[in-house]
C-alpha positions in Angstrom: 22.5 -103.9 -77.2 25.3 -101.8 -75.1 24.1 -98.7 -76.9 20.4 -99.0 -75.6 21.6 -100.1 -72.1 23.4 -97.1 -72.0 20.4 -94.7 -73.3 18.2 -96.4 -70.5 20.5 -96.1 -67.6 22.0 -92.9 -68.2 18.4 -90.8 -67.6 17.8 -93.1 -64.3 21.4 -92.2 -63.1 21.1 -88.4 -63.6 17.6 -88.3 -61.8 18.7 -89.8 -58.9 21.7 -87.5 -58.5 19.3 -84.5 -58.7 17.1 -86.2 -56.3 19.9 -86.4 -53.9 21.3 -83.3 -54.3 17.7 -81.9 -53.4 17.5 -83.6 -50.3 21.0 -82.7 -49.0 20.1 -78.9 -49.5 18.1 -78.2 -46.2 20.8 -80.2 -44.2 23.3 -77.7 -45.5 21.4 -74.8 -44.8 21.0 -75.9 -41.2 24.0 -76.9 -40.7 25.1 -73.1 -42.0 22.7 -71.5 -39.7 24.2 -73.2 -37.0 27.6 -72.5 -37.4 26.7 -68.8 -38.3 27.5 -66.4 -35.7 24.5 -64.4 -34.2 25.0 -60.9 -34.5 23.8 -59.0 -31.4 24.1 -55.1 -31.4 24.6 -53.5 -27.6 21.3 -51.7 -27.1 22.0 -49.7 -23.8 19.3 -47.1 -24.7 18.9 -43.5 -23.4 19.0 -43.0 -20.0 15.4 -42.9 -18.6 14.2 -39.0 -17.6 13.7 -38.4 -14.0 10.1 -36.9 -13.2 9.3 -34.0 -11.5 7.3 -34.3 -8.3 4.0 -31.8 -7.7 5.3 -28.8 -6.4 8.4 -29.2 -8.5 7.0 -29.3 -11.9 5.7 -25.8 -11.4 7.7 -23.7 -8.7 4.9 -21.2 -7.3 5.9 -19.1 -4.6 5.0 -15.9 -2.8 7.8 -14.4 -1.1 8.2 -11.1 1.2 11.0 -8.8 1.1 11.6 -7.0 4.4 14.6 -5.0 5.1 13.9 -3.4 8.6 13.7 -4.8 12.0 9.8 -3.5 12.3 8.9 -4.5 9.0 10.4 -8.0 9.1 8.7 -8.3 12.7 5.2 -7.5 11.1 5.9 -9.7 8.1 6.5 -12.7 10.8 3.4 -11.6 12.6 0.9 -10.9 9.7 2.2 -13.2 6.7 2.4 -16.9 6.4 5.6 -18.7 6.9 5.6 -19.7 3.6 6.6 -16.4 2.5 9.8 -16.1 4.4 11.6 -19.4 3.1 15.0 -19.2 1.9 15.5 -22.7 0.8 13.2 -25.2 -1.3 14.1 -28.8 -2.3 13.3 -29.6 -5.6 12.1 -33.5 -5.4 12.3 -35.9 -8.6 11.4 -39.4 -9.1 14.1 -41.5 -10.7 12.3 -45.1 -11.5 15.3 -46.2 -13.4 17.7 -49.0 -12.2 20.7 -46.7 -12.7 21.7 -43.3 -11.2 20.8 -40.1 -12.9 23.3 -37.4 -13.9 22.3 -33.8 -13.9 25.4 -32.1 -15.8 24.3 -28.6 -15.9 21.5 -26.4 -14.3 20.5 -22.9 -15.9 18.2 -20.4 -13.9 16.4 -18.0 -16.2 14.0 -15.6 -14.3 13.2 -12.1 -14.8 10.8 -9.2 -13.3 7.9 -8.8 -15.6 7.8 -5.0 -14.3 11.2 -4.3 -13.4 12.8 -6.8 -16.0 15.1 -7.3 -13.1 17.1 -10.8 -13.9 17.4 -13.0 -10.7 20.7 -14.9 -11.0 22.8 -16.0 -7.7 19.6 -14.9 -5.7 17.6 -17.8 -7.3 19.7 -20.7 -7.9 20.4 -24.5 -7.8 24.1 -25.5 -6.8 26.5 -25.9 -10.1 28.1 -29.0 -10.9 27.3 -32.6 -11.9 24.5 -33.8 -9.4 24.1 -37.6 -9.3 20.6 -38.7 -8.4 20.0 -42.3 -6.7 18.6 -45.2 -8.6 14.9 -45.8 -8.1 14.4 -43.5 -5.3 12.7 -40.0 -4.7 15.6 -37.4 -5.0 15.8 -33.8 -4.4 18.0 -30.9 -5.2 18.4 -27.8 -3.2 17.5 -24.2 -4.5 18.6 -21.5 -2.7 16.0 -18.4 -2.2 17.8 -14.6 -1.4 14.5 -13.2 -1.3 16.3 -10.1 0.6 18.4 -9.1 -2.9 14.7 -9.7 -4.9 13.2 -6.4 -5.6 8.9 -6.5 -5.3 8.0 -7.9 -8.4 6.3 -10.8 -10.1 8.8 -12.9 -12.0 8.6 -15.6 -14.2 10.9 -18.1 -16.0 12.2 -21.4 -15.8 14.7 -23.8 -14.5 16.6 -26.1 -17.2 18.3 -29.0 -16.1 20.8 -31.0 -18.4 20.7 -34.6 -17.8 23.0 -37.2 -19.0 22.4 -39.4 -22.3 19.3 -36.8 -22.8 18.9 -35.0 -25.7 16.4 -32.8 -24.1 16.5 -30.7 -21.7 14.3 -30.8 -18.2 12.2 -27.7 -17.9 10.7 -26.4 -14.4 8.4 -23.1 -14.9 9.0 -20.7 -12.2 6.3 -18.0 -11.0 7.6 -15.8 -8.4 5.7 -13.0 -6.7 7.9 -11.0 -4.2 6.2 -8.3 -2.5 7.6 -5.6 0.2 7.3 -5.8 4.0 3.9 -4.7 5.3 5.4 -2.0 7.2 4.7 0.9 4.4 1.4 -0.4 3.4 0.6 -0.1 7.2 1.9 3.6 7.3 -0.3 4.2 4.0 -3.4 2.9 5.3 -2.7 4.7 8.8 -2.3 7.7 6.9 -5.1 7.2 4.9 -7.3 6.7 8.0 -6.2 9.9 9.4 -6.7 12.0 6.7 -10.2 10.6 6.1 -11.1 11.5 9.9 -9.3 14.9 9.1 -11.6 15.7 6.1 -14.6 14.2 7.8 -14.0 16.7 10.8 -13.5 19.5 8.6 -16.8 18.6 7.0 -18.8 18.2 10.0 -17.1 20.8 12.5 -13.9 22.4 10.8 -15.9 24.7 8.9 -18.3 25.9 11.6 -15.2 26.1 14.0 -13.4 28.1 11.1 -16.4 30.4 10.8 -16.4 31.0 14.6 -12.6 31.5 15.0 -13.0 34.0 12.1 -15.8 36.0 14.2 -13.4 36.1 17.0 -10.4 37.6 15.3 -12.7 40.4 13.9 -13.9 40.9 17.5 -10.3 41.1 18.7 -9.8 43.4 16.0 -12.6 46.0 16.6 -11.5 45.9 20.4 -8.1 47.2 19.4 -9.6 50.3 17.9 -11.5 50.9 21.2 -10.5 52.8 24.3 -7.8 51.3 26.7 -10.2 51.3 29.5 -12.9 49.8 27.1 -10.4 47.1 26.1 -9.7 46.0 29.8 -13.6 46.0 30.5 -14.1 43.2 27.5 -10.7 41.8 27.6 -11.7 38.8 29.4 -14.8 38.1 27.7 -13.0 38.0 24.6 -10.6 35.4 25.7 -13.8 33.2 27.2 -15.0 33.2 23.5 -11.7 32.4 22.0 -11.3 29.5 24.5 -14.8 28.3 23.5 -14.1 28.0 19.9 -10.8 26.0 20.8 -13.1 23.8 23.1 -15.7 22.9 20.3 -18.2 24.8 22.1 -19.2 26.7 18.8 -22.9 27.6 20.1 -21.8 29.2 23.4 -18.6 30.8 21.5 -20.7 32.3 19.2 -23.4 33.6 21.5 -20.2 35.2 23.6 -19.2 36.7 20.4 -22.8 38.4 19.9 -22.9 39.8 23.4 -19.3 41.3 23.7 -20.2 42.8 20.2 -23.2 44.6 21.8 -21.2 45.4 24.8 -18.7 47.1 22.7 -21.2 48.7 20.7 -22.8 50.3 23.8 -19.5 51.5 25.5 -18.1 53.1 22.0 -21.3 55.3 22.0 -20.9 56.2 25.6 -17.4 57.1 25.0 -18.4 59.2 22.2 -20.9 61.3 24.1 -18.2 61.6 27.0 -15.5 62.9 24.0 -17.8 65.2 22.4 -18.5 67.1 25.5 -14.9 67.5 26.3 -14.0 68.3 22.5 -16.3 71.2 22.4 -15.1 72.6 26.1 -18.6 72.1 27.1 -19.9 70.8 30.6 -22.4 68.2 30.5 -25.0 67.5 33.2 -24.0 65.8 36.2 -26.7 63.7 35.2 -25.3 62.5 31.8 -21.7 61.5 33.4 -23.5 59.7 36.2 -25.8 57.8 33.8 -22.5 56.9 31.7 -20.9 55.8 34.8 -23.7 53.7 35.5 -24.0 52.1 32.0 -20.5 51.2 32.0 -20.8 49.4 35.5 -24.1 47.6 34.5 -21.6 46.2 31.5 -19.2 45.1 33.8 -21.9 43.1 35.9 -23.1 41.5 32.6 -26.7 43.5 32.9 -26.7 44.2 29.2 -30.3 45.2 28.9 -29.9 47.7 31.8 -27.0 49.2 30.1 -28.7 49.8 27.1 -31.7 51.1 28.8 -29.4 53.5 30.4 -28.0 54.5 27.2 -31.5 55.0 26.0 -32.0 57.4 29.1 -28.9 59.5 27.9 -30.0 59.8 24.6 -33.1 61.4 25.6 -31.5 63.8 28.1 -29.3 64.8 24.9 -32.4 65.4 22.9 -33.9 67.6 25.2 -31.1 70.1 25.2 -31.7 71.9 22.2 -29.7 74.8 23.2 -26.5 72.9 22.8 -24.6 73.4 20.1 -24.0 70.3 18.3 -26.8 68.4 20.5 -28.6 67.1 17.3 -25.2 66.1 15.9 -24.6 63.9 19.0 -28.3 62.4 18.8 -27.8 61.4 15.4 -24.4 59.6 15.9 -25.9 57.8 18.4 -29.0 56.7 16.5 -26.3 55.7 13.6 -24.7 53.4 16.2 
């Protein structure tokens, strides 16, 4: 009997113990969860990057490098004020609630043609720069344009920020030109040369040709008799003056007239000299006509002088007994 009761009660007791154990397990887990400390990690995170504003995100400037007083005065007069700035404010937006720190700045800008590097002439102040939190802040940029040779410069400004793995890069494009004085001088010289070339085309050539005729006339006059030179000297001077005054048509006419008068005087002098060289006495009529022809030339009566010369020629042709008369007449015809 006892053994049968034991066999019946023992399984009941074991099953009740298991049930009690199963019902107490969630309470133990909850208690462990309540008593276990919550593990927290300090996540301060990286410092938010500052945001460059428009005009700072890409620095593009047109500058002028003038050295002389007149050059700079012309630059102030002709070029906009933006080409003459010496300082520029780099503006940033710091949206974070904590200040931002710029640990280091580096400027790498080089000329495309001269390969000249801008170091102290284009720079941001060195050292740590603190930018206020949640504000629009700025950094000064110094420009020494007088030390920048004219060129097209490209490069960038690099900003190293605290708690940042990447540097902030600001692209730079500078166009530095010389002052306007030299281009204006070149333009002025070009205008002068252009006008001179046009003058030489339109009037320089004809004037040079007229001057050449005057020089030839003066050379011919030097070979004439001194008395004949005196008679025509003032006329040659008038022709030369008209050339210098651009009265080219009148000058050419004057040269033609003087050449005709010189030819008549030369023929008269040849007739007179031929009689003296041969020791012969010419008719009084011939000498009178020679003097008359010279007087007509002095008075400017060229046609009358030529008519008188023709009369002298006829007189000489009517003197067959005079030795050399034929030669004189032939010489006069050749003239």
